[in-house]
C-alpha positions, 0 to 999 in steps of 0.5 A: 365248802360246807354246802358242797361237803354236806351235799356229798354226805360229809361233815360241814367241816370235812373240807378246808378252804385254802385261800390262794393269796399269791400276788393279791394286793394287801387290801384284798388280803386284809379283807379276807382276814377280816372275814375270818379266813385263817388258812392261806396258800402261797406259791413262792417263799420270798413273796410269802415272807414279805406278805406274812411275816409281820401279819403272823406276829399279830395273828396267832391262829394264821396257817400258811401252806406252800402250794407252789414249787420249792427250790432246795436252797429255800427249804430252811426259809420254807420250814421256818415260815410255813405250817405245811409244804404241799409240793414235795416232789423229789428226793433232793427236796426231801433231804433238804427239808429233813435237814432244814427241819433239824436246823429249825427245830420244827417240821411242817406237815408235808404233802407229796405232789403227784403229777397225775397227768404225767405232764413233762412241764409239771412238777410232781411224782409220777403215779407209778413211782408214788408208793416208793417215794412216799415210803422213802420220805417216811423211812429214809428222810423221816418227814411227816407225810400227811397226804397228797396234792395234785393239779390235773391237766387243764384239758382233761376231765379232773374227776379221773385225776382226783380218783387216782390221787384218792386211790394212791392216798388210800393204799398208803394210809394218807388222810389229806387230799389237796385237790380242786381249785376254783373251777373244779372244787365241787368235783374234788370234794365228791372224790374225797378232797380234804383241802381245796385251793381257791383263789379267783373265786374268793378274791376275784381276778388279780389286778 
């Protein structure tokens, strides 16, 4: 990540590496922790609870991000476990997170997921609706929106989707851009990614 950031004239620490640990065996997780990695992304709340609850008690600088879809009825569990929730994509979930944050006495950082390709099967706010939704999350629900996340369509050039996400973030004064995965993180960094989500390139193929 540092090399790719420097290649684009950015500081070496401008891009955070989120190690996507979903479905990885314990041995690979422990090896990644031993290497010094402390930022991990998970797709499912229950799976993350099983994997990280005990480890978190022994690793105070561990940071967890929920990068997968979140059901409203899992909001309280998510707020208690995660440092950031990167997949906020609908008003019902925003309301559930706001309520959960009050109950838990803590509020994770929030990213709004934008469906840049407007794919029917994919979660996320459509780009034309993003500005109004971001405003509502901030003003109606009082959640700390730090940035945006996207997953471009697999059959399209990701650059245009990263550019669109960066444009939406800029006009809403948002600093964080979670975009780019194992196959396209260098392109994402060129378009301003501050976080890249890497799984197979770090861990290898899942067993």
